[in-house]
N, C-alpha and C positions, 0 to 999 in steps of 0.2 A: 773824664768826657771821653762821651763816643761821638764822633765825628759825622754829623747827616751827610749818607748817601746818596749824590748825586743820580739824579734816577733818568738823567737823560743822556748820559753818558753812558755806551757800551763799552762792556768789559769782559774780557774770558774768564771763565773758572770752568774747574776739572771734578766740583764738588758737587757734585746732584743734590746732595744732602740742605747744602750751605745754599742753594742758587734758591731750593722751594723753600729753606726759611726766611729768605731772604724776600721772595716772592710775597709769600704771607705776610708779613710784614710791611708789606705795601697795601694801603688800605683803602687810598684814592686812587684816582686815574694818571695815568703821567703820560710825557709824549718823548720819542723816541725817534729817530732821523736813521734810516737805512740806504743807503744808496741814493742818497737826494730825496728820500721817500718822507714823510714826514705820519708819522702813527700813532695813534690813540687807543692808549691797551688798560682796561680797567680789571679792578681787581680780579685774581684769581685765573689771568689766562697767562700762556708761557709768556714772556715779554723777549723780544730779539736785541732788547740791553744787554740778554746774559747769553740766549741763547743766538750760536755762531751757523748752525748746517744748514740754512737757509743760505748763507752765502756760500758754500762751496756748491750748492744745489745748483744756484744762480748763475757761477761760473761756466758753469758746462752746458748747459742747456744749450737746445736751440726751437727756440719760437718763432713760428712761420708766422709769416703776416697773414690775419683776421683766422689764429687760429680757435678752435673750442678748445678750454684747459680745466680740469676737475682739478681743485684742491682739497686732496683727502687728507682730512687732521689738519684744517686752517689756520688755528690758532686765531693770532693776529691778524690773519689773511696776507702776510706777508708776500707770501711767494706768487697767491695768487692776482694780487695786484701790482706784482713787478712783470707778472705775465704780460698786462694790459699795455704796462706801459713797451713792453717793449715786442708789442704790438700783437696780439693773439684779442683778436674779436671777441670774444664769448669768456666770461669766466661762471663756472658753480663752485662756489664754496663750502665745503662739510663740515661741520664739528661736535661731536656727542654732548660738547660743554656749551648748553644757553649761551654764557658767560660769551663765551670765545664768539661763538657766531654774531651774535651783540655788537663783542667787539668791531668783527670784521665787516659787518653790517655801515656800523660808525666810519668808517677806513673808506667803503666805498661812496660812502654821498661824498666823507668834505677831500676825495682825492676827484670828485668830479665824476664817479665811473657807473652810477645810479639804473645809466641807458643799456651798460653792458655784464652787470653782474647781480648774481645772486646771491645769497647764502643762505644753509637751511639745517635746521638742528637734523645730526644724523649717524646710527650706532655703524659704521665702515659705509655701505652702499644703501643702507637702507632706504634713502628717503628719494634715490633716483625712481625717476617715471620708466614706463615701456617706452621702449626707442631711442630714449635719450643716450647720445653717442659726444666722443669726445676724441678729440688729435693727440692731446697731452694729458697724462696723470700726474700729477706730482703729489708724493709724498714723503713729507719728513717726518723719520717713523721715529715714535718712542722705542732707546735702545736698552735700558734697565730690565733682567728678565726678574722683575718684583713686581707685586699684590700692589697695585692702584687704590688708595683710602677714598679718593674723591675726586674732581671735575682736573681740578690743577696735576695728581699726580699722573693723571692718564695722560699727559702730556707727556713724560719720564720714562712712565713704568708699564710694563705689559710685558704680566706676569706668561710666560712659554713661548713669546711672543707670538701670544694668538692673535692677536692683531694684525703684525706683521702676515699671517699666513692667511687669513680672512680679505687682506687685502690684494694680496698676490693671488689667489686660488681663484676670484672673482674679475680682477682688472680687465683681461680678454673679453666679457661680456658687453664694456663700456668702452672700447675703445676701436676706432674705426680700424678700418684694416691695414694702412699705413699707421697707425699711430703710435707712439711713444709713453712709456711709463718711466718716471726718474723717480728713485727709493736712494736718499740719503742716511746713512747707518752708520755705527761706529765701531769701536772693535773696545768698549766701552762692552757693548753687546755680544750673541752669539754669532757670531758672522756664518762658522760652518752650519747651524742651525738656519741661517736665510737662506746658504747657496742652494741647501737640501728642501727647501719650500722654492724656491726659484723652480730648481730642477722640477719638481713635482708639479707647479702650475703648468698652465698651459700660454708659459712665457717662457722666449730666450734674453739671450745676457747678447747685446749688443756690441756693448762696451761697459767698462770699467774704470773708475779714475781712483787714483791714491790722492789723499794732503796729509802731510805727515804733521805732526804738531807745531804747532808754531809758538805756545809757552812751555817751559819748563813743566812736566808732569803730564803734558796735554795729551789727546787720544786720537787715534788714525781716525780719519771720516772715509766712509766712502760712496762712492756714487755711482750705481749701477741704470743705464739704459738699458731698459726691458721693452721687446717687441714681441706682439702676439705669433704663436707658432705658424 
């Protein structure tokens, strides 16, 4: 007999295929708490129950009071909502997955941020409007160089790191002059390729943080702090 999985408990996994398979079996919404913040996750959305990349980024960011924040590839909304809790004044969350946008909208309302936050369906920056600028861009990037078959897989797979390339190439257009872009990545992706993409962009590395594996067989996470040249 298979022991039921407690979908409210966070745990770490290093097997992306197993993680996606488990998420596909989760056919009902579930709730999970991250850093004291309760989140509601719809089926078809990458859940922070199994994804811990946001934790690494949140441990190193600086969110100034009143900052305008863009959460790129927002998923459950975890990063943008945590930024509001940290003192940000305004949040715009973008994701190509309509279920992720709806999930983020639900969490915005449930956490009482409807007057400060908005979520839009967007292919990278496509939903942004002329003149919109941000103090901070947050991007928990997909790591694995594989072709995504659906919206859930897009949260993990980025064939030839094309999404990363577009995110880095366009960031300077949407950052304020002193703005910062935070990118979290992993050594399960092509770190050298991403460093080349950063070098080719209009961004420069202000700082880089390395997180060693916390479980056996785990992967190294990297957080880059990037500023416009």
